[in-house]
C-alpha positions in Angstrom: 8.8 24.9 -7.0 5.4 25.3 -6.5 3.0 22.5 -5.7 -0.7 22.5 -4.7 -2.0 19.8 -2.4 -5.6 18.9 -2.7 -7.0 17.0 0.5 -4.2 18.7 2.2 -6.0 18.8 5.5 -6.8 15.1 5.6 -4.8 12.4 7.2 -2.7 11.5 4.1 -2.8 14.9 2.6 -1.4 16.7 5.7 1.3 14.5 6.1 2.5 15.2 2.5 1.9 19.1 3.1 4.3 18.8 6.4 6.7 16.6 4.5 6.9 19.2 1.5 7.0 22.3 3.7 10.2 20.6 5.7 12.0 20.2 2.6 11.3 24.0 1.5 9.1 23.4 -1.4 6.8 26.3 -1.8 3.1 24.7 -0.9 -0.4 25.4 -1.0 -3.5 23.6 -0.2 -7.2 23.8 -1.0 -9.4 24.0 2.1 -13.4 23.7 2.3 -13.1 26.5 5.2 -11.3 29.2 6.1 -12.0 27.9 9.7 -9.7 25.3 9.1 -7.2 27.4 7.4 -3.7 27.3 9.0 -1.1 30.3 8.8 1.8 27.9 7.8 0.5 27.3 4.4 -1.1 29.4 1.7 -4.9 28.1 1.6 -7.5 28.6 -0.8 -11.0 27.8 0.1 -12.8 25.6 -2.4 -13.3 21.8 -3.0 -12.1 19.6 -5.8 -15.6 19.1 -7.0 -16.1 22.9 -7.2 -14.4 23.9 -10.9 -14.6 27.5 -10.3 -12.9 27.5 -6.7 -10.3 24.8 -8.1 -9.6 27.0 -11.4 -9.2 30.5 -9.3 -6.5 28.7 -6.8 -4.4 27.3 -9.9 -4.3 30.4 -12.1 -3.4 32.9 -8.9 -0.9 29.8 -7.4 0.6 28.9 -10.6 1.6 25.6 -9.2 4.0 23.3 -11.6 2.7 20.4 -9.8 -0.4 19.3 -8.3 -0.7 16.4 -5.8 -4.3 14.8 -5.2 -4.7 12.9 -2.2 -8.4 13.5 -2.0 -10.3 10.4 -1.2 -13.3 8.8 0.5 -14.0 4.7 1.4 -17.3 5.1 1.4 -20.0 7.1 -0.3 -22.7 9.6 1.3 -25.8 11.0 -0.1 -23.9 14.0 -1.2 -20.2 12.9 -2.1 -19.8 9.7 -4.4 -16.9 8.4 -6.1 -18.4 9.1 -9.2 -18.2 12.8 -8.6 -15.2 12.8 -6.0 -12.8 10.1 -8.0 -13.8 10.3 -11.5 -15.3 13.6 -12.5 -13.1 15.8 -10.1 -10.1 14.1 -11.8 -11.3 15.0 -15.4 -11.8 18.3 -14.0 -8.6 18.8 -12.6 -6.8 17.6 -16.0 -8.5 19.9 -17.9 -7.4 22.9 -15.7 -3.9 21.6 -15.2 -3.7 21.4 -19.1 -4.9 24.9 -19.7 -3.0 26.7 -17.2 0.6 25.0 -17.6 1.0 22.6 -14.8 3.5 20.2 -15.3 2.7 17.2 -13.5 0.0 15.7 -11.5 0.7 13.1 -8.5 -2.4 10.7 -7.7 -2.5 8.9 -4.6 -4.5 6.0 -5.8 -5.0 2.5 -3.7 -3.5 -1.0 -4.1 -6.5 -3.1 -6.1 -7.3 -0.2 -8.4 -9.0 -2.1 -11.4 -11.5 -1.5 -14.0 -12.6 -4.7 -13.4 -12.6 -4.7 -9.8 -15.0 -6.2 -7.3 -15.9 -2.7 -5.9 -16.7 0.6 -7.0 -13.8 2.0 -5.2 -11.3 0.0 -6.7 -13.2 0.7 -10.3 -13.1 4.3 -9.6 -9.7 4.7 -8.6 -8.7 2.8 -11.5 -10.6 5.1 -14.2 -9.3 8.1 -12.4 -5.8 6.5 -12.9 -6.6 6.0 -16.4 -7.7 9.7 -16.9 -4.5 11.0 -15.7 -2.3 9.0 -17.5 -4.0 9.8 -20.8 -3.7 13.4 -20.1 -0.5 14.0 -22.1 1.0 15.4 -18.4 3.7 14.2 -16.7 2.3 11.7 -13.5 3.4 9.7 -10.9 0.6 7.1 -9.2 1.0 6.0 -5.9 -0.9 3.1 -4.4 -0.6 2.4 -0.9 -1.8 -0.5 1.2 -3.0 0.1 4.6 -1.5 3.1 6.0 -0.7 3.4 9.7 0.5 6.2 11.7 -0.8 9.0 14.3 -4.6 9.6 13.6 -5.0 6.9 10.8 -8.4 6.3 10.0 -8.1 2.2 9.8 -6.2 1.4 12.9 -8.0 4.2 15.0 -11.5 2.3 14.2 -9.9 -0.8 15.3 -8.8 0.9 18.5 -11.9 2.4 19.2 -13.6 -0.9 19.3 -10.6 -2.6 21.3 -11.1 0.0 24.1 -15.2 0.3 23.7 -16.0 -3.8 23.7 -15.6 -6.3 26.6 -13.9 -8.7 23.7 -11.6 -8.2 20.6 -13.6 -8.6 17.5 -12.2 -10.5 14.5 -13.9 -10.2 11.1 -14.5 -13.8 9.4 -11.5 -15.9 9.9 -9.1 -12.8 10.1 -6.7 -14.3 7.5 -7.2 -11.2 5.1 -3.7 -10.0 4.3 -2.1 -6.3 4.2 1.2 -4.8 4.1 0.5 -2.0 6.6 2.8 1.1 5.3 3.7 3.8 7.6 2.5 7.4 6.4 6.1 8.4 6.9 7.0 6.2 4.0 4.4 7.2 1.7 4.9 11.3 2.4 8.8 10.7 2.0 8.4 9.0 -1.3 5.8 11.7 -2.8 8.3 14.6 -1.8 11.2 13.1 -3.4 9.0 12.0 -6.5 8.8 16.1 -7.2 12.4 16.1 -8.0 13.4 12.6 -9.6 12.3 12.7 -13.1 12.7 8.9 -13.3 9.5 8.7 -11.2 7.6 10.6 -14.1 5.0 8.1 -15.7 5.3 5.6 -13.0 3.0 3.6 -10.7 4.2 2.6 -7.4 3.1 0.1 -5.0 3.7 1.7 -1.7 3.5 -1.2 1.1 5.4 -1.8 4.3 8.2 -4.6 4.8 5.5 -7.1 6.5 2.5 -9.0 5.2 0.5 -9.4 8.0 -3.2 -10.9 8.7 -6.1 -9.1 10.0 -6.0 -11.1 13.2 -2.1 -10.2 13.3 -2.7 -6.7 13.0 -5.6 -6.8 15.6 -3.1 -8.7 18.0 -0.6 -5.9 17.6 -2.9 -3.3 18.2 -3.9 -5.0 21.6 -0.4 -5.1 22.6 0.1 -1.4 22.1 -2.9 -0.9 23.9 -2.2 -3.3 26.9 -5.6 -5.0 26.1 -5.7 -8.6 27.0 -9.5 -8.9 26.2 -10.8 -12.3 24.6 -10.6 -12.9 20.5 -14.4 -13.3 19.2 -14.4 -14.0 15.5 -17.8 -12.6 13.9 -18.8 -15.0 11.0 -18.9 -13.3 7.6 -22.5 -14.2 7.0 -23.2 -11.8 10.3 -21.1 -9.1 9.2 -22.5 -9.3 5.6 -25.9 -8.6 7.1 -24.7 -5.6 9.0 -22.8 -4.4 6.0 -26.4 -4.1 4.1 -27.3 -1.5 7.0 -24.4 0.3 5.8 -25.5 0.2 2.2 -28.2 2.1 3.0 -26.2 5.1 4.4 -27.0 4.5 8.1 -24.4 5.2 10.7 -22.8 2.0 10.4 -19.0 1.7 10.4 -18.9 -0.5 7.4 -21.1 -1.4 4.0 -20.5 -4.3 1.8 -18.0 -2.7 -0.6 -15.9 -1.9 2.4 -16.5 -5.5 3.5 -15.3 -7.0 0.4 -12.1 -4.8 0.4 -11.5 -6.0 3.7 -11.5 -9.7 2.3 -9.6 -8.9 -0.5 -7.0 -7.6 1.4 -4.0 -5.2 0.3 -0.3 -6.5 -0.5 1.7 -5.3 -3.6 5.3 -5.3 -4.6 7.7 -2.5 -3.4 10.6 -3.3 -5.9 10.2 -0.3 -7.9 9.6 2.0 -4.8 13.0 0.9 -3.5 14.6 1.5 -6.4 13.7 5.0 -6.9 13.1 6.3 -3.5 15.5 6.5 -0.3 13.3 5.8 2.8 13.5 3.6 6.1 11.3 1.0 6.2 9.1 1.1 9.3 7.4 -2.4 10.5 4.1 -2.4 12.5 5.4 -2.7 15.7 3.4 -2.3 19.0 6.7 -1.7 21.2 8.1 0.6 18.7 8.4 4.4 18.9 6.4 4.9 15.5 2.7 5.4 16.4 0.2 2.9 15.0 -2.9 5.0 15.5 
């Protein structure tokens, strides 16, 4: 079994690659530069938005499965949701069909919806539909907030908790999530490659607990041993700050991200539990599994 992983150097993609390697699957990645190549893997220099490099890797490696874990949470001047999520998946599907790739596994997001409140959710839904309508076998995973070593979301808050003399709570802090360990996501992705019943299915990937943003921050504080006072930052002030982020200034949040935070991220793990074998991992500040 040959599997090509796109986004294989990122937090999610690298965890998937390592899981696949440990299960004996023949894995290749596409990396942006030879400087970040790793001798453990068969790496091709390229980019998901560079059709020629993508085609070259697929023709040479001849994968039966392609996993697309590429994603961003906010746009920059050079990278947009339209080109990285929508256009790139259109190109990927065309190349996959032309080169006898049997299946695409896509890492999407809970909240993906063509009528969603943010461009991120809308483009994720469009990408899902492109893959569903491709005629190829597919499996789509929609994770909630992902935690684990080097996780972006939790590390961002940890940075603030270490830096500030108080613990910032956005709005009322009641926005709900079902934090899921990267171990759970990568394990299910690996199993899906060999489980035919996971073909043409969409899975919510959520953890065993539903936690508010406030509870998540409290647990991060417990993990860090931080006892600074909690300060609730009014949402109107956060929206003002987010507008500067919309201007592509170095602000850690923009308006769409703030909306996503308010919407939260919870789902139904019934199908996931029915089709895959995995150990549920709680967001435990005293546990052995890293939160950030």
